[in-house]
N, CA and C atoms of all chains as a GROMACS GRO file, in nm:
protein
  636
    1MET      N    1  10.879   0.798   5.475
    1MET     CA    2  10.940   0.784   5.606
    1MET      C    3  11.076   0.765   5.614
    2TYR      N    4  11.120   0.766   5.506
    2TYR     CA    5  11.297   0.750   5.472
    2TYR      C    6  11.274   0.934   5.400
    3VAL      N    7  11.398   0.981   5.468
    3VAL     CA    8  11.431   1.094   5.429
    3VAL      C    9  11.581   1.145   5.319
    4GLU      N   10  11.537   1.164   5.237
    4GLU     CA   11  11.686   1.172   5.178
    4GLU      C   12  11.749   1.262   5.247
    5ASP      N   13  11.683   1.392   5.283
    5ASP     CA   14  11.830   1.493   5.295
    5ASP      C   15  11.849   1.478   5.443
    6PHE      N   16  11.958   1.499   5.534
    6PHE     CA   17  12.004   1.494   5.641
    6PHE      C   18  12.001   1.602   5.734
    7GLU      N   19  11.930   1.747   5.671
    7GLU     CA   20  11.870   1.859   5.700
    7GLU      C   21  11.734   1.896   5.724
    8ALA      N   22  11.640   1.860   5.653
    8ALA     CA   23  11.536   1.808   5.672
    8ALA      C   24  11.516   1.676   5.756
    9PHE      N   25  11.575   1.549   5.788
    9PHE     CA   26  11.559   1.464   5.872
    9PHE      C   27  11.593   1.552   6.015
   10TYR      N   28  11.713   1.631   6.065
   10TYR     CA   29  11.779   1.685   6.098
   10TYR      C   30  11.574   1.787   6.235
   11GLU      N   31  11.584   1.860   6.047
   11GLU     CA   32  11.481   1.981   6.136
   11GLU      C   33  11.394   1.926   6.198
   12GLN      N   34  11.304   1.828   6.091
   12GLN     CA   35  11.168   1.795   6.149
   12GLN      C   36  11.230   1.640   6.287
   13ALA      N   37  11.348   1.624   6.281
   13ALA     CA   38  11.336   1.502   6.426
   13ALA      C   39  11.304   1.669   6.510
   14LEU      N   40  11.391   1.780   6.566
   14LEU     CA   41  11.401   1.831   6.649
   14LEU      C   42  11.232   1.909   6.668
   15GLY      N   43  11.167   1.903   6.508
   15GLY     CA   44  11.018   1.949   6.546
   15GLY      C   45  10.968   1.911   6.635
   16LEU      N   46  10.930   1.693   6.547
   16LEU     CA   47  10.900   1.636   6.647
   16LEU      C   48  10.868   1.638   6.785
   17PHE      N   49  11.008   1.641   6.866
   17PHE     CA   50  11.063   1.651   6.972
   17PHE      C   51  11.001   1.776   7.068
   18LYS      N   52  11.027   1.852   7.003
   18LYS     CA   53  10.939   2.056   7.072
   18LYS      C   54  10.817   1.989   7.110
   19ALA      N   55  10.782   1.961   6.998
   19ALA     CA   56  10.612   1.915   7.030
   19ALA      C   57  10.557   1.837   7.101
   20ARG      N   58  10.635   1.733   7.145
   20ARG     CA   59  10.574   1.648   7.199
   20ARG      C   60  10.735   1.584   7.240
   21PRO      N   61  10.782   1.600   7.415
   21PRO     CA   62  10.881   1.573   7.417
   21PRO      C   63  10.858   1.435   7.516
   22ILE      N   64  10.781   1.413   7.559
   22ILE     CA   65  10.756   1.283   7.621
   22ILE      C   66  10.740   1.151   7.550
   23GLU      N   67  10.721   1.224   7.406
   23GLU     CA   68  10.681   1.025   7.357
   23GLU      C   69  10.744   1.036   7.235
   24THR      N   70  10.829   1.133   7.193
   24THR     CA   71  10.943   1.108   7.090
   24THR      C   72  11.059   1.028   7.177
   25ARG      N   73  11.082   0.933   7.028
   25ARG     CA   74  11.270   0.862   7.089
   25ARG      C   75  11.312   0.900   6.910
   26TYR      N   76  11.426   0.845   7.004
   26TYR     CA   77  11.549   0.844   6.881
   26TYR      C   78  11.588   0.716   6.875
   27SER      N   79  11.640   0.672   6.762
   27SER     CA   80  11.667   0.495   6.746
   27SER      C   81  11.763   0.484   6.697
   28ILE      N   82  11.885   0.392   6.672
   28ILE     CA   83  12.041   0.412   6.641
   28ILE      C   84  11.996   0.242   6.554
   29LYS      N   85  12.035   0.219   6.365
   29LYS     CA   86  11.982   0.045   6.407
   29LYS      C   87  12.185   0.048   6.325
   30PHE      N   88  12.285  -0.022   6.412
   30PHE     CA   89  12.359  -0.037   6.280
   30PHE      C   90  12.382  -0.190   6.271
   31ARG      N   91  12.367  -0.194   6.136
   31ARG     CA   92  12.398  -0.345   6.070
   31ARG      C   93  12.493  -0.388   6.010
   32ASN      N   94  12.601  -0.507   6.083
   32ASN     CA   95  12.736  -0.460   6.087
   32ASN      C   96  12.728  -0.498   5.919
   33SER      N   97  12.701  -0.674   5.942
   33SER     CA   98  12.706  -0.736   5.784
   33SER      C   99  12.691  -0.672   5.700
   34GLU      N  100  12.610  -0.525   5.678
   34GLU     CA  101  12.574  -0.476   5.533
   34GLU      C  102  12.602  -0.400   5.550
   35GLY      N  103  12.697  -0.322   5.655
   35GLY     CA  104  12.766  -0.227   5.665
   35GLY      C  105  12.655  -0.066   5.654
   36LYS      N  106  12.532  -0.080   5.716
   36LYS     CA  107  12.446   0.022   5.687
   36LYS      C  108  12.406   0.096   5.854
   37LEU      N  109  12.342   0.147   5.807
   37LEU     CA  110  12.374   0.264   5.963
   37LEU      C  111  12.180   0.340   5.947
   38VAL      N  112  12.066   0.340   5.992
   38VAL     CA  113  11.979   0.419   6.034
   38VAL      C  114  11.978   0.461   6.128
   39LEU      N  115  11.916   0.602   6.064
   39LEU     CA  116  11.862   0.720   6.232
   39LEU      C  117  11.703   0.706   6.241
   40LYS      N  118  11.640   0.686   6.349
   40LYS     CA  119  11.472   0.668   6.334
   40LYS      C  120  11.458   0.811   6.492
   41VAL      N  121  11.336   0.827   6.412
   41VAL     CA  122  11.278   0.969   6.530
   41VAL      C  123  11.202   0.967   6.486
   42THR      N  124  11.078   0.921   6.614
   42THR     CA  125  10.892   0.900   6.595
   42THR      C  126  10.860   0.929   6.746
   43ASP      N  127  10.758   0.992   6.724
   43ASP     CA  128  10.664   1.001   6.813
   43ASP      C  129  10.582   0.891   6.798
   44ASP      N  130  10.530   0.840   6.780
   44ASP     CA  131  10.463   0.711   6.797
   44ASP      C  132  10.278   0.784   6.688
   45ARG      N  133  10.352   0.873   6.659
   45ARG     CA  134  10.215   0.912   6.511
   45ARG      C  135  10.303   0.962   6.365
   46THR      N  136  10.422   1.041   6.385
   46THR     CA  137  10.505   1.019   6.254
   46THR      C  138  10.679   0.952   6.285
   47CYS      N  139  10.686   0.916   6.166
   47CYS     CA  140  10.829   0.821   6.209
   47CYS      C  141  10.968   0.893   6.107
   48LEU      N  142  11.054   0.898   6.090
   48LEU     CA  143  11.125   0.939   6.045
   48LEU      C  144  11.231   0.868   6.044
   49LYS      N  145  11.379   0.839   5.910
   49LYS     CA  146  11.419   0.731   5.924
   49LYS      C  147  11.488   0.828   5.849
   50TYR      N  148  11.592   0.841   5.861
   50TYR     CA  149  11.763   0.791   5.800
   50TYR      C  150  11.845   0.713   5.719
   51LYS      N  151  11.888   0.660   5.646
   51LYS     CA  152  11.923   0.548   5.623
   51LYS      C  153  12.074   0.601   5.552
   52THR      N  154  12.169   0.524   5.594
   52THR     CA  155  12.355   0.565   5.532
   52THR      C  156  12.403   0.489   5.501
   53ASP      N  157  12.495   0.450   5.420
   53ASP     CA  158  12.598   0.291   5.459
   53ASP      C  159  12.758   0.386   5.434
   54GLN      N  160  12.754   0.530   5.483
   54GLN     CA  161  12.828   0.656   5.436
   54GLN      C  162  12.970   0.614   5.576
   55GLN      N  163  13.086   0.640   5.525
   55GLN     CA  164  13.125   0.678   5.653
   55GLN      C  165  13.142   0.845   5.703
   56ALA      N  166  13.120   0.930   5.565
   56ALA     CA  167  13.116   1.084   5.656
   56ALA      C  168  13.053   1.094   5.685
   57ASP      N  169  12.899   1.056   5.741
   57ASP     CA  170  12.794   1.078   5.819
   57ASP      C  171  12.811   1.028   5.942
   58LEU      N  172  12.929   0.974   5.955
   58LEU     CA  173  12.916   0.937   6.120
   58LEU      C  174  12.965   1.079   6.242
   59LYS      N  175  12.999   1.172   6.145
   59LYS     CA  176  12.940   1.302   6.160
   59LYS      C  177  12.836   1.380   6.201
   60LYS      N  178  12.751   1.316   6.097
   60LYS     CA  179  12.631   1.332   6.132
   60LYS      C  180  12.564   1.306   6.246
   61LEU      N  181  12.585   1.178   6.242
   61LEU     CA  182  12.525   1.072   6.414
   61LEU      C  183  12.576   1.119   6.550
   62GLU      N  184  12.735   1.149   6.497
   62GLU     CA  185  12.794   1.210   6.645
   62GLU      C  186  12.662   1.357   6.659
   63ARG      N  187  12.692   1.493   6.559
   63ARG     CA  188  12.573   1.615   6.580
   63ARG      C  189  12.474   1.552   6.633
   64ILE      N  190  12.378   1.488   6.606
   64ILE     CA  191  12.262   1.488   6.599
   64ILE      C  192  12.230   1.396   6.745
   65THR      N  193  12.333   1.322   6.761
   65THR     CA  194  12.324   1.238   6.897
   65THR      C  195  12.359   1.343   7.057
   66SER      N  196  12.448   1.371   7.001
   66SER     CA  197  12.470   1.530   7.034
   66SER      C  198  12.399   1.646   7.143
   67ILE      N  199  12.282   1.665   7.009
   67ILE     CA  200  12.183   1.738   7.020
   67ILE      C  201  12.091   1.669   7.100
   68PHE      N  202  11.997   1.546   7.069
   68PHE     CA  203  11.910   1.450   7.127
   68PHE      C  204  11.986   1.434   7.280
   69LEU      N  205  12.074   1.433   7.346
   69LEU     CA  206  12.143   1.359   7.455
   69LEU      C  207  12.030   1.450   7.525
   70PRO      N  208  12.138   1.540   7.520
   70PRO     CA  209  12.108   1.662   7.595
   70PRO      C  210  11.968   1.772   7.607
   71LEU      N  211  11.891   1.754   7.492
   71LEU     CA  212  11.752   1.765   7.519
   71LEU      C  213  11.694   1.680   7.632
   72MET      N  214  11.694   1.562   7.576
   72MET     CA  215  11.649   1.451   7.641
   72MET      C  216  11.686   1.438   7.820
   73ALA      N  217  11.771   1.450   7.789
   73ALA     CA  218  11.817   1.499   7.977
   73ALA      C  219  11.786   1.580   8.001
   74CYS      N  220  11.827   1.696   7.990
   74CYS     CA  221  11.824   1.824   8.015
   74CYS      C  222  11.654   1.922   7.985
   75GLY      N  223  11.637   1.875   7.867
   75GLY     CA  224  11.493   1.963   7.825
   75GLY      C  225  11.550   2.094   7.764
   76ASP      N  226  11.713   2.163   7.759
   76ASP     CA  227  11.734   2.240   7.677
   76ASP      C  228  11.865   2.182   7.552
   77LEU      N  229  11.847   2.263   7.480
   77LEU     CA  230  11.997   2.264   7.387
   77LEU      C  231  12.115   2.341   7.409
   78PRO      N  232  12.202   2.230   7.379
   78PRO     CA  233  12.311   2.308   7.456
   78PRO      C  234  12.403   2.426   7.360
   79ALA      N  235  12.351   2.506   7.430
   79ALA     CA  236  12.491   2.609   7.324
   79ALA      C  237  12.597   2.574   7.354
   80GLU      N  238  12.631   2.534   7.214
   80GLU     CA  239  12.787   2.490   7.182
   80GLU      C  240  12.879   2.463   7.346
   81GLY      N  241  12.790   2.371   7.396
   81GLY     CA  242  12.897   2.327   7.544
   81GLY      C  243  12.870   2.398   7.638
   82ALA      N  244  12.798   2.466   7.650
   82ALA     CA  245  12.849   2.591   7.744
   82ALA      C  246  12.807   2.575   7.839
   83SER      N  247  12.601   2.595   7.845
   83SER     CA  248  12.526   2.573   7.878
   83SER      C  249  12.473   2.448   8.006
   84GLY      N  250  12.527   2.326   7.957
   84GLY     CA  251  12.457   2.221   8.036
   84GLY      C  252  12.546   2.170   8.162
   85PRO      N  253  12.673   2.232   8.168
   85PRO     CA  254  12.718   2.266   8.265
   85PRO      C  255  12.667   2.402   8.342
   86GLU      N  256  12.732   2.472   8.304
   86GLU     CA  257  12.649   2.576   8.360
   86GLU      C  258  12.521   2.578   8.398
   87ALA      N  259  12.378   2.523   8.330
   87ALA     CA  260  12.240   2.495   8.376
   87ALA      C  261  12.278   2.467   8.530
   88GLY      N  262  12.361   2.304   8.552
   88GLY     CA  263  12.399   2.220   8.636
   88GLY      C  264  12.439   2.340   8.771
   89GLN      N  265  12.509   2.417   8.719
   89GLN     CA  266  12.557   2.589   8.823
   89GLN      C  267  12.484   2.618   8.864
   90GLN      N  268  12.428   2.667   8.795
   90GLN     CA  269  12.306   2.740   8.863
   90GLN      C  270  12.139   2.684   8.882
   91GLN      N  271  12.140   2.501   8.957
   91GLN     CA  272  12.050   2.486   8.928
   91GLN      C  273  12.182   2.477   9.155
   92GLN      N  274  12.288   2.461   9.102
   92GLN     CA  275  12.332   2.439   9.263
   92GLN      C  276  12.360   2.565   9.338
   93GLN      N  277  12.322   2.645   9.265
   93GLN     CA  278  12.345   2.825   9.306
   93GLN      C  279  12.212   2.808   9.341
   94GLN      N  280  12.116   2.791   9.277
   94GLN     CA  281  11.945   2.839   9.332
   94GLN      C  282  11.974   2.784   9.462
   95GLN      N  283  12.018   2.623   9.509
   95GLN     CA  284  11.967   2.566   9.652
   95GLN      C  285  12.034   2.607   9.739
   96PRO      N  286  12.140   2.654   9.723
   96PRO     CA  287  12.164   2.718   9.862
   96PRO      C  288  12.094   2.870   9.915
   97ALA      N  289  12.099   2.912   9.858
   97ALA     CA  290  11.989   3.074   9.803
   97ALA      C  291  11.883   3.030   9.916
   98SER      N  292  11.829   2.899   9.826
   98SER     CA  293  11.668   2.904   9.882
   98SER      C  294  11.731   2.877  10.033
   99GLY      N  295  11.760   2.832  10.077
   99GLY     CA  296  11.890   2.725  10.212
   99GLY      C  297  11.892   2.922  10.313
  100VAL      N  298  11.884   2.951  10.215
  100VAL     CA  299  11.964   3.044  10.298
  100VAL      C  300  11.851   3.165  10.359
  101GLN      N  301  11.750   3.202  10.212
  101GLN     CA  302  11.615   3.255  10.247
  101GLN      C  303  11.554   3.161  10.398
  102ALA      N  304  11.508   3.062  10.366
  102ALA     CA  305  11.431   3.009  10.516
  102ALA      C  306  11.518   2.994  10.616
  103GLY      N  307  11.632   3.033  10.609
  103GLY     CA  308  11.714   3.028  10.736
  103GLY      C  309  11.683   3.179  10.810
  104SER      N  310  11.733   3.277  10.739
  104SER     CA  311  11.675   3.408  10.745
  104SER      C  312  11.511   3.421  10.822
  105THR      N  313  11.413   3.356  10.710
  105THR     CA  314  11.289   3.442  10.848
  105THR      C  315  11.266   3.351  10.934
  106SER      N  316  11.320   3.196  10.933
  106SER     CA  317  11.304   3.137  11.038
  106SER      C  318  11.403   3.213  11.193
  107LYS      N  319  11.488   3.258  11.155
  107LYS     CA  320  11.553   3.411  11.256
  107LYS      C  321  11.446   3.454  11.286
  108LYS      N  322  11.337   3.530  11.200
  108LYS     CA  323  11.296   3.671  11.209
  108LYS      C  324  11.153   3.627  11.314
  109ALA      N  325  11.148   3.515  11.262
  109ALA     CA  326  11.041   3.498  11.305
  109ALA      C  327  11.043   3.419  11.458
  110ARG      N  328  11.200   3.355  11.477
  110ARG     CA  329  11.224   3.353  11.705
  110ARG      C  330  11.254   3.550  11.698
  111ARG      N  331  11.299   3.572  11.639
  111ARG     CA  332  11.314   3.777  11.713
  111ARG      C  333  11.193   3.829  11.758
  112ARG      N  334  11.066   3.790  11.644
  112ARG     CA  335  10.918   3.888  11.700
  112ARG      C  336  10.884   3.755  11.828
  113GLY      N  337  10.945   3.615  11.864
  113GLY     CA  338  10.893   3.568  11.927
  113GLY      C  339  10.903   3.632  12.065
  114MET      N  340  11.542  -0.721   8.132
  114MET     CA  341  11.569  -0.584   8.092
  114MET      C  342  11.675  -0.551   8.219
  115VAL      N  343  11.773  -0.554   8.177
  115VAL     CA  344  11.922  -0.519   8.294
  115VAL      C  345  11.945  -0.377   8.294
  116LEU      N  346  11.911  -0.319   8.423
  116LEU     CA  347  11.945  -0.176   8.420
  116LEU      C  348  12.120  -0.137   8.481
  117LEU      N  349  12.169  -0.074   8.453
  117LEU     CA  350  12.276  -0.027   8.460
  117LEU      C  351  12.373   0.133   8.498
  118GLU      N  352  12.410   0.134   8.540
  118GLU     CA  353  12.453   0.241   8.557
  118GLU      C  354  12.504   0.302   8.420
  119PRO      N  355  12.564   0.432   8.359
  119PRO     CA  356  12.601   0.481   8.299
  119PRO      C  357  12.748   0.388   8.251
  120ASP      N  358  12.844   0.409   8.354
  120ASP     CA  359  12.964   0.310   8.276
  120ASP      C  360  12.979   0.219   8.230
  121PRO      N  361  12.940   0.063   8.293
  121PRO     CA  362  12.888  -0.019   8.323
  121PRO      C  363  12.818  -0.056   8.207
  122PHE      N  364  12.717   0.022   8.167
  122PHE     CA  365  12.655   0.058   8.031
  122PHE      C  366  12.660   0.058   7.932
  123LEU      N  367  12.821   0.123   7.929
  123LEU     CA  368  12.851   0.148   7.820
  123LEU      C  369  13.013   0.033   7.734
  124SER      N  370  13.004  -0.054   7.878
  124SER     CA  371  13.145  -0.126   7.837
  124SER      C  372  13.055  -0.259   7.778
  125GLU      N  373  12.912  -0.278   7.840
  125GLU     CA  374  12.899  -0.376   7.774
  125GLU      C  375  12.808  -0.363   7.602
  126LEU      N  376  12.743  -0.187   7.664
  126LEU     CA  377  12.733  -0.196   7.491
  126LEU      C  378  12.851  -0.202   7.372
  127HIS      N  379  13.010  -0.184   7.414
  127HIS     CA  380  13.117  -0.177   7.332
  127HIS      C  381  13.138  -0.316   7.342
  128LYS      N  382  13.089  -0.412   7.421
  128LYS     CA  383  13.084  -0.581   7.424
  128LYS      C  384  13.009  -0.583   7.280
  129MET      N  385  12.873  -0.547   7.326
  129MET     CA  386  12.757  -0.597   7.207
  129MET      C  387  12.868  -0.556   7.130
  130TYR      N  388  12.911  -0.468   7.043
  130TYR     CA  389  12.940  -0.444   6.890
  130TYR      C  390  13.091  -0.551   6.858
  131GLU      N  391  13.128  -0.556   7.037
  131GLU     CA  392  13.246  -0.674   6.951
  131GLU      C  393  13.160  -0.791   6.907
  132ARG      N  394  13.081  -0.834   7.014
  132ARG     CA  395  13.050  -0.978   6.904
  132ARG      C  396  12.940  -0.975   6.836
  133ASN      N  397  12.905  -0.840   6.849
  133ASN     CA  398  12.786  -0.892   6.721
  133ASN      C  399  12.846  -0.782   6.532
  134LYS      N  400  12.933  -0.886   6.498
  134LYS     CA  401  12.957  -0.843   6.352
  134LYS      C  402  12.893  -0.876   6.248
  135SER      N  403  12.830  -0.986   6.310
  135SER     CA  404  12.693  -1.052   6.182
  135SER      C  405  12.542  -1.000   6.228
  136GLY      N  406  12.510  -0.936   6.365
  136GLY     CA  407  12.390  -0.932   6.332
  136GLY      C  408  12.420  -0.775   6.390
  137THR      N  409  12.249  -0.715   6.466
  137THR     CA  410  12.230  -0.569   6.454
  137THR      C  411  12.248  -0.522   6.560
  138VAL      N  412  12.240  -0.330   6.598
  138VAL     CA  413  12.254  -0.368   6.736
  138VAL      C  414  12.168  -0.223   6.735
  139TRP      N  415  12.106  -0.263   6.844
  139TRP     CA  416  12.009  -0.099   6.826
  139TRP      C  417  12.070  -0.023   6.937
  140ILE      N  418  12.027   0.101   6.918
  140ILE     CA  419  12.032   0.188   7.034
  140ILE      C  420  11.931   0.282   7.031
  141THR      N  421  11.836   0.271   7.165
  141THR     CA  422  11.745   0.325   7.158
  141THR      C  423  11.755   0.505   7.260
  142VAL      N  424  11.686   0.613   7.288
  142VAL     CA  425  11.712   0.687   7.352
  142VAL      C  426  11.603   0.784   7.308
  143LYS      N  427  11.559   0.788   7.489
  143LYS     CA  428  11.378   0.828   7.549
  143LYS      C  429  11.370   0.897   7.621
  144ARG      N  430  11.304   1.030   7.569
  144ARG     CA  431  11.239   1.090   7.734
  144ARG      C  432  11.181   1.027   7.870
  145THR      N  433  11.181   1.057   8.008
  145THR     CA  434  11.076   1.032   8.067
  145THR      C  435  11.112   1.045   8.245
  146ASN      N  436  10.970   1.060   8.296
  146ASN     CA  437  10.975   1.126   8.397
  146ASN      C  438  10.952   1.057   8.543
  147MET      N  439  10.917   0.869   8.456
  147MET     CA  440  10.902   0.799   8.556
  147MET      C  441  11.023   0.762   8.640
  148LYS      N  442  10.952   0.707   8.783
  148LYS     CA  443  10.985   0.655   8.884
  148LYS      C  444  11.006   0.547   8.873
  149PRO      N  445  11.185   0.485   8.782
  149PRO     CA  446  11.091   0.327   8.832
  149PRO      C  447  11.076   0.201   8.955
  150ARG      N  448  11.003   0.169   8.929
  150ARG     CA  449  10.985   0.044   9.067
  150ARG      C  450  10.957   0.129   9.171
  151LYS      N  451  10.966   0.188   9.245
  151LYS     CA  452  10.911   0.289   9.382
  151LYS      C  453  10.781   0.285   9.438
  152SER      N  454  10.732   0.396   9.278
  152SER     CA  455  10.615   0.453   9.277
  152SER      C  456  10.587   0.386   9.168
  153LYS      N  457  10.381   0.386   9.197
  153LYS     CA  458  10.276   0.276   9.078
  153LYS      C  459  10.235   0.443   8.960
  154LYS      N  460  10.220   0.549   9.077
  154LYS     CA  461  10.167   0.645   8.952
  154LYS      C  462  10.305   0.742   8.872
  155PRO      N  463  10.296   0.825   8.731
  155PRO     CA  464  10.457   0.868   8.731
  155PRO      C  465  10.415   0.999   8.842
  156ASP      N  466  10.550   1.056   8.861
  156ASP     CA  467  10.559   1.199   9.003
  156ASP      C  468  10.552   1.279   8.892
  157PRO      N  469  10.492   1.386   8.973
  157PRO     CA  470  10.512   1.527   8.849
  157PRO      C  471  10.650   1.598   8.927
  158LYS      N  472  10.604   1.620   9.019
  158LYS     CA  473  10.771   1.665   9.052
  158LYS      C  474  10.892   1.588   9.000
  159ALA      N  475  10.884   1.501   8.946
  159ALA     CA  476  11.012   1.330   8.922
  159ALA      C  477  11.097   1.473   8.799
  160GLU      N  478  11.218   1.459   8.825
  160GLU     CA  479  11.358   1.511   8.757
  160GLU      C  480  11.306   1.420   8.538
  161TYR      N  481  11.325   1.534   8.466
  161TYR     CA  482  11.322   1.347   8.326
  161TYR      C  483  11.446   1.396   8.339
  162VAL      N  484  11.449   1.244   8.275
  162VAL     CA  485  11.514   1.189   8.302
  162VAL      C  486  11.615   1.082   8.107
  163CYS      N  487  11.724   1.088   8.093
  163CYS     CA  488  11.704   1.043   7.989
  163CYS      C  489  11.697   0.865   7.964
  164LEU      N  490  11.609   0.774   7.930
  164LEU     CA  491  11.640   0.673   7.885
  164LEU      C  492  11.750   0.582   7.767
  165ILE      N  493  11.815   0.543   7.816
  165ILE     CA  494  11.929   0.453   7.702
  165ILE      C  495  11.892   0.327   7.652
  166ARG      N  496  11.871   0.274   7.604
  166ARG     CA  497  11.838   0.140   7.608
  166ARG      C  498  11.900   0.043   7.473
  167ALA      N  499  12.000  -0.030   7.456
  167ALA     CA  500  12.095  -0.080   7.394
  167ALA      C  501  12.020  -0.241   7.434
  168ASN      N  502  12.046  -0.309   7.238
  168ASN     CA  503  11.963  -0.467   7.259
  168ASN      C  504  12.107  -0.515   7.140
  169ASP      N  505  12.122  -0.625   7.110
  169ASP     CA  506  12.132  -0.720   7.034
  169ASP      C  507  12.082  -0.778   7.028
  170GLY      N  508  11.966  -0.800   6.995
  170GLY     CA  509  11.840  -0.932   6.997
  170GLY      C  510  11.891  -1.038   7.083
  171LYS      N  511  11.961  -1.006   7.183
  171LYS     CA  512  11.976  -1.138   7.292
  171LYS      C  513  11.969  -1.086   7.415
  172ARG      N  514  12.053  -0.994   7.393
  172ARG     CA  515  12.136  -0.912   7.547
  172ARG      C  516  12.051  -0.773   7.565
  173HIS      N  517  11.957  -0.782   7.676
  173HIS     CA  518  11.881  -0.648   7.634
  173HIS      C  519  11.948  -0.563   7.795
  174VAL      N  520  11.967  -0.408   7.793
  174VAL     CA  521  12.033  -0.350   7.842
  174VAL      C  522  12.008  -0.203   7.865
  175SER      N  523  12.032  -0.153   7.995
  175SER     CA  524  11.936  -0.003   8.026
  175SER      C  525  11.987   0.074   8.070
  176THR      N  526  11.993   0.153   8.035
  176THR     CA  527  12.116   0.312   8.186
  176THR      C  528  11.996   0.459   8.150
  177THR      N  529  12.000   0.498   8.300
  177THR     CA  530  11.933   0.652   8.231
  177THR      C  531  12.058   0.726   8.288
  178VAL      N  532  12.060   0.882   8.235
  178VAL     CA  533  12.130   1.013   8.212
  178VAL      C  534  12.080   1.097   8.243
  179GLY      N  535  12.051   1.115   8.329
  179GLY     CA  536  12.016   1.259   8.439
  179GLY      C  537  12.118   1.427   8.368
  180THR      N  538  12.101   1.507   8.440
  180THR     CA  539  12.108   1.616   8.410
  180THR      C  540  12.276   1.639   8.420
  181THR      N  541  12.352   1.553   8.530
  181THR     CA  542  12.491   1.563   8.573
  181THR      C  543  12.578   1.507   8.481
  182HIS      N  544  12.552   1.459   8.442
  182HIS     CA  545  12.637   1.326   8.341
  182HIS      C  546  12.595   1.299   8.263
  183TYR      N  547  12.480   1.340   8.126
  183TYR     CA  548  12.444   1.393   8.027
  183TYR      C  549  12.603   1.394   7.897
  184ALA      N  550  12.697   1.496   7.962
  184ALA     CA  551  12.776   1.544   7.876
  184ALA      C  552  12.906   1.462   7.839
  185LYS      N  553  12.955   1.369   7.965
  185LYS     CA  554  13.012   1.283   7.905
  185LYS      C  555  12.977   1.153   7.930
  186PHE      N  556  12.887   1.144   7.906
  186PHE     CA  557  12.866   0.980   7.874
  186PHE      C  558  12.789   1.009   7.697
  187SER      N  559  12.691   1.128   7.627
  187SER     CA  560  12.710   1.150   7.487
  187SER      C  561  12.853   1.133   7.450
  188GLN      N  562  12.962   1.188   7.508
  188GLN     CA  563  13.082   1.222   7.403
  188GLN      C  564  13.173   1.049   7.407
  189SER      N  565  13.119   0.954   7.534
  189SER     CA  566  13.203   0.826   7.569
  189SER      C  567  13.148   0.733   7.420
  190LEU      N  568  12.940   0.742   7.393
  190LEU     CA  569  12.849   0.704   7.323
  190LEU      C  570  12.914   0.669   7.192
  191VAL      N  571  12.914   0.900   7.168
  191VAL     CA  572  12.958   0.846   7.066
  191VAL      C  573  13.108   0.861   6.998
  192ILE      N  574  13.186   0.826   7.046
  192ILE     CA  575  13.278   0.801   7.056
  192ILE      C  576  13.280   0.578   7.074
  193ILE      N  577  13.215   0.563   7.109
  193ILE     CA  578  13.162   0.373   7.116
  193ILE      C  579  13.136   0.385   6.974
  194MET      N  580  13.030   0.400   6.900
  194MET     CA  581  12.952   0.430   6.822
  194MET      C  582  13.093   0.412   6.656
  195LYS      N  583  13.112   0.506   6.695
  195LYS     CA  584  13.187   0.572   6.557
  195LYS      C  585  13.320   0.463   6.602
  196GLY      N  586  13.388   0.450   6.693
  196GLY     CA  587  13.450   0.303   6.721
  196GLY      C  588  13.430   0.215   6.626
  197ALA      N  589  13.335   0.156   6.644
  197ALA     CA  590  13.265   0.036   6.614
  197ALA      C  591  13.243   0.052   6.430
  198MET      N  592  13.178   0.123   6.438
  198MET     CA  593  13.115   0.149   6.260
  198MET      C  594  13.214   0.189   6.195
  199ALA      N  595  13.344   0.248   6.182
  199ALA     CA  596  13.424   0.326   6.110
  199ALA      C  597  13.469   0.272   6.031
  200ASP      N  598  13.507   0.095   6.043
  200ASP     CA  599  13.546   0.001   5.939
  200ASP      C  600  13.462  -0.050   5.848
  201THR      N  601  13.306  -0.078   5.902
  201THR     CA  602  13.249  -0.114   5.785
  201THR      C  603  13.134  -0.048   5.664
  202LEU      N  604  13.162   0.107   5.747
  202LEU     CA  605  13.104   0.185   5.628
  202LEU      C  606  13.153   0.279   5.581
  203LYS      N  607  13.156   0.206   5.449
  203LYS     CA  608  13.172   0.258   5.316
  203LYS      C  609  13.249   0.384   5.265
  204ARG      N  610  13.387   0.449   5.234
  204ARG     CA  611  13.427   0.582   5.238
  204ARG      C  612  13.361   0.648   5.082
  205LYS      N  613  13.404   0.740   5.124
  205LYS     CA  614  13.323   0.794   4.965
  205LYS      C  615  13.466   0.770   4.787
  206ASP      N  616  13.401   0.761   4.651
  206ASP     CA  617  13.495   0.685   4.700
  206ASP      C  618  13.539   0.794   4.549
  207LYS      N  619  13.699   0.895   4.549
  207LYS     CA  620  13.729   0.931   4.473
  207LYS      C  621  13.724   0.951   4.380
  208LYS      N  622  13.746   0.848   4.260
  208LYS     CA  623  13.740   0.818   4.191
  208LYS      C  624  13.631   0.939   4.136
  209LYS      N  625  13.504   0.882   4.172
  209LYS     CA  626  13.398   0.863   4.123
  209LYS      C  627  13.340   1.035   4.121
  210GLU      N  628  13.403   1.112   4.226
  210GLU     CA  629  13.384   1.278   4.264
  210GLU      C  630  13.478   1.321   4.124
  211ASN      N  631  13.614   1.316   4.069
  211ASN     CA  632  13.672   1.382   4.032
  211ASN      C  633  13.598   1.378   3.873
  212LYS      N  634  13.540   1.248   3.867
  212LYS     CA  635  13.473   1.221   3.693
  212LYS      C  636  13.355   1.279   3.712
   0.00000   0.00000   0.00000
């Protein structure tokens, strides 16, 4: 259950998410009195945990959180922060294009009528 | 379970960390495509959203984050977590490394 190496934990967690995106969840438990942080990723079949009490591991927490949030929100990995807003822009561009096409077909239908 | 907007959720999370110096704060992040309360069956056409829950044993709060808000939310979340955890976690002992 507890994974010693962060890179292995990260790779396995991504694998779990890609296999079962809806069932996989990521939990962060912080116990202030003991100064312990536990990261847990589970898909209700497999459970992976990473435990730490080091301040240096906060960067790892930041990295994994910034990967999992966009994965769960959009379904895609961000390409160094560029693909998130671009994906949103692409979606916005597609919507008016489809609207324009619908308008043009109705004009054609009117002309034929 | 109180469902909040992203910004009030972040404020509430910050307060939880402040209040619970002797306890535990849990944050859970999950993907879902269910529309809460409006329809009985999960809508297959509904877009995926990210559900984020926070709990300190007493108070439970949650929020949903979609494609448009996740970047800013993610940054704020990480800042709050690092701010709360930085003082309590141990720093590497340089003397041990030198040996």
